[in-house]
N, C-alpha and C positions, 0 to 999 in steps of 0.2 A: 678114578685115580686111586692107586693103592696108598694106604696110610703110611706116613713116615714114622719110623721107629728110631729113637735115639738110644745110643748105648752110653755106658758110663764114661767112655773115652771121648765122646763127642763134645766139642767145645760149646760153651754157652754163647749165644749170639751177643754181639756188643750191645745192641739195644736192650736185650734182656738183662745184661749186667748193669746197665744204667738204671733200669727200672728197679732192680733189686737194691742197688745202692741208695736210691732215693727213698725207697720204703724203709730201709734200715736206718737211714738218718733221721727219720721221724720218731724212732723209738724213744729217745730221751724225752721228747716233748710229750708223747702219749703217756709215758710213765709219770712225768711230773704233773700232768694236767688231769689224770684220771680222777673222777669224782669231784673235780673242782667246778665251781659255778662261774659261767661266763654269761654276761648279758650283752645281747646284740641289739643295738639301736639302728634299725633300718630306716634311713631318712628320706628315701625317694618316694614321691607320692604315687607314681605308677610303677609298672613292672620294668620299664626301661628296656635296654637291649635284651632280646630273647635269650641270647647265649649267656649273658651275665645273670639273668633271672633264673634260668635253669641251673646254672652253676651254683647259685645261692641255695636253692633247694637241695641239690645233691651234697654240697659241702656241709650244710646243717645236718642232713641225715647221717652222713659219714661220721662227723664229729660226735654226734649223739650216740651212734652205735658203738664207737670205740671207748665210750665211758665218760665223756664230758657232760656236765649238767648245764643245759642251755636254756635261756629265756630269750625270746625275741620280742621286741616291741616294734610293731610296724606302724609308722605314722599315717600311712594311707589305709585307715581302718577298714574300708570297704574291701580291700584286697586280702584281708587276713585269711578268709576262707580259701582263696586261691593258693596262698603260700602254704597253708596247712595241707591241702591236697597235693601240692608239688612235693613237699617233704615226704609225705606218705608214699607217693608213687616211687620215690627213690629208696624206699625201704625203712624210712624213719617212722616214729610214732608220735606225731605232732597232734596237738589239740588246741583249738581256738578258745580263747578266754577273753572276756571283757572285764574291765575293772569293776563292773557292777556285780559280777558273779561272786557271791559270798561276801560282797562288800569289801573286797580285798584292796581296792583303791579308794581312798577318801580325799576329796578336794577340800581345801580350807584356805581362807584368806591369808595372804602374805603381804609384807610391805612392798609397795610398787617399786621402790628403789632397788630391791633385791631381784626383781624379775626382769630387768631390762625393759624392752619395749613390748612385753607381753602382758596379758591380763594378770591381775594380782591373785593368782591361784597357785597353790603348791599342792604337793601330793603326799599323803601318808599311806604307807604300805603295810598291810597285814600279810606276813609271809606264809601263813598256814596253808592256804590253797596251793601255792606254788610248791611247797615242801611235799604236799600230798602227791602232786603230779610227779615230782622227782622220785618219790618212793615207788611209784608205779612204772617208772621207766619212760615217762612221757615228756615231750618237749612242748612247753606252753608258748603259744604265739599270742601276744597280748595286744588288744586294741586299747589305746589310751582314752578310756572313758571311765570316769569316776563318779561316785555318789557325792553330790554337792552338799553344802551345809543345810539346804532346805529339803534334802532327801531325793532330789531330782537328778537325772543323769546330767553330767557335766563334762564336756570334752576338755581334756587337759593336754598340755604340751608333751609331745612324745619324747623329746630329748630329756626333759626334766623327769618324766615318768621313768625312763630307763635308768637314769642316774639314781633316782630314789629307790628303785628295785635293787640295783647293784649295791647300794649302800646298806639297805636293810638285810640283804642276804650275805653281806661281807664277801662280795664276788672277787674272784682272783683277777678278772679283767672285765672292763666295759669297752666294747668295741663299737665305735660310731662309724656307720657306713653312710656316706653322703655323696654329693656330686662334685667333690674336690679331691685332688690327689693326696691331700693331707693338710697339715698346718703350714701355712706359708709365711716365710720371713719377709723382710723389707724388700728384697729384690724379686719376690715372687717365687723363690725356690722353696722346695719342701724341706722342712726341718724334721729330720728322721728321728731324732731323740732329744728330748729336753725335759727339764725338771718342772714340777708344778709351779714353782715361783717364776721360772722363765716363761711358762705358758701364760700365767696370769698377767705378766708384764706385756705380752703381745696382744692379748685379747682386749677388744673394746670394752668399756665399762658395761657390766651386766651380761654381755654376750659370753656364753660358755662358762659362766660362773658356776653352774651346776656341776660341770666336770671337775673343776678345781676343788669344789666342796666335797665331791665324792672321794677324791684322792685323800683329802684331809681326814675324811671320816673312816678310812680304812680300806677302800677299794685298792687292789694291788697295782693296777696299771690301767691307763686309758689309751686305746689305739684309735686313730682316726685314719680311715682308708677310703678308697674310691670304690663305691658300690657298682660303678659302671664297668669295672674290670672283671672278667671271668676268673674264677679260682683265687680271687684276692683273699678270701677268708682263710682258705687252707694255707696259702703261702705266708700269710701274716702270723698264723698261729703255730704252724709246724715247721718253719724254717727260721734261721738265725737273723736274716736280714729283713728289716721292716720294709713293707711295701708302701707304707704311708708314714704316719708320725706316731711315735711312742712317747707318752708322757708318764713319768714316774714320780712318786712322792719324793720330796727333796732328799731324805736320807738314802733311799735306794738309788737315786740318780747319782749321788756322790760316790757311793760304793762302786757303781759300774764305771764311772769316769776314772776313778783311781785304778781299778782293775785294768781298764783299757790302756792307761798310761804305763802300768807295770809291764803289760804284754808288749807294748811298743818298745820299751827300753830293753826288754829281754831279747827281742828280735834284732835290735841294732847293736847290741854288745856294748863294750866299754866306751866306744867313741861317743855314744849317745849319753852315757853317764857323765862324761866330762862337760857336756853342754848344758847341764841342768844344775 
């Protein structure tokens, strides 16, 4: 079959236009997030759905290649090597790391009341090793294993480890990927946007406390998304609409709420102004 040659007058196919528009719409996000630190807490113990697992590796590779600084904490530590290989097959430069490496994770005793129903261990993070990986353009995939007070290896909670890393690195975002579509309200509906205070009021005592603490300590935002959905990471980061739940520090949540109200008033004109 002879090759098809396009001329300058040939129209772009509709699907091609759609692809180009989608790519163009990611530009503001790529510009805003370039060199920013994102910590991903992958909460599924296994690989789950093959399509979603492959999508995770591809999405992490893509986000890393376009300039985001990523750290992934995989709670199913035995699968860290598989995730590293998957990311690298998609063109990324991932490296597996344990909290024992260079002693960058240290476990220490914490008050049980602050830990919910988990063991009384918390995590201290030395960021030097991760910063070295960032400087070399690498994506660290962390196994939540720390050095305990007695110098022995100590498994630590993956969620709290991710939150501690995000806090220590002053991450722009902490993205929690689990087996739920997001944070659920009283009627089982996903709450797509809420403040840290609203989130704390919903969470049972002790559960997810580490996420609220990370927000108070300076992490820019917490996202809670469904790891079982392919492409969920790209859609959550590079589009305007949250695929799961977005939790913002109280001041930021207030600014966004006021901005949304202003835009709503502007769209409805004078009639809306009269009702407020």
